[in-house]
Each structure stands twice: as C-alpha cells, then as structure tokens.
C-alpha angles and dihedrals in degrees: 000000000000122000120201127192124185126206140168101067123134147119119311136165121249110278092030131115139237134180118214122201130198118197118200130202131181124026124045105300095184091063098050127092107228134205146180123225131177137204125200122198111285093007135100122258109270136198117256109169142335137194133202119246091257094046089236097117134037139182131200140194111251090242093064102030111128093016105059129052126194120203139160140210108205091188089061096037088234137129122198138202115201109198119194133174090023119200131200087250088066090067107122145105107281120215131196117215137188128208110216092204093106117224094001108174102201113074111233123217100180117096089222089069092064122082107186127049137185123226092254137242125240120240117188122184117193123206 
C-alpha cells in the first residue's frame, strides 16, 4: 500500500508562485508514474500534470502549460509541482496520485488510471 501526503499549499496573490510536494511511503515509488490533479468547489477533479516513472517525460493540461512544472526525486520518494504565474482560476484542492502500473510508458491523464491518492492541499490565489 502506498501512502501519499501533499504539502506546500497556501494563500498567494495572483502572479505569485508556490511549490507543492508529495511525499510517498510504501510501495516502490521509483517505478510509479505520478500525477497532480485539482478540484475546485463545485467542479470535477481535473488533470494538471503527470510524470513518467523515470522522470524523463511529462504531460500538462493546456491551462497550466508554461506556468507549472512537475518533477520528481526518486531518491527522496517525492514528486513536486512548481506553480508560477498563479491565477485566481488555479484556486483548488491539489491532489497527488500514483499509478501502480509499474514502469508504464504512456502517461495517463484520467483520474481512473491512478490507484493511490493523497488527502490534498488547498491552494488559494487571490486577485
């Protein structure tokens, strides 16, 4: 069983930056594709970014492309989401997720592809 815990959320003004972290325990983190999703009040959970198990390939939602960067440190069992040029529309609870299909090549963007989830961290961007 894999446990995920997000941190780094908070309140920031529009145009500001935050870096989210997701620490994993249990399982074999270095073999799992990882992703970030977010859910705003009254909306469905949506894909934000994902990274291959090796870190060699990433994928982003169009809404965050060029502003957000996903990365991972397999030695620290941690995945990160650097968020720059934040907008009020980025306000949401951000979730870290792990795909237990070890060494999967194709990056998945559907939340149904991910098996383990953290409790989430709130990001609020004020205008």
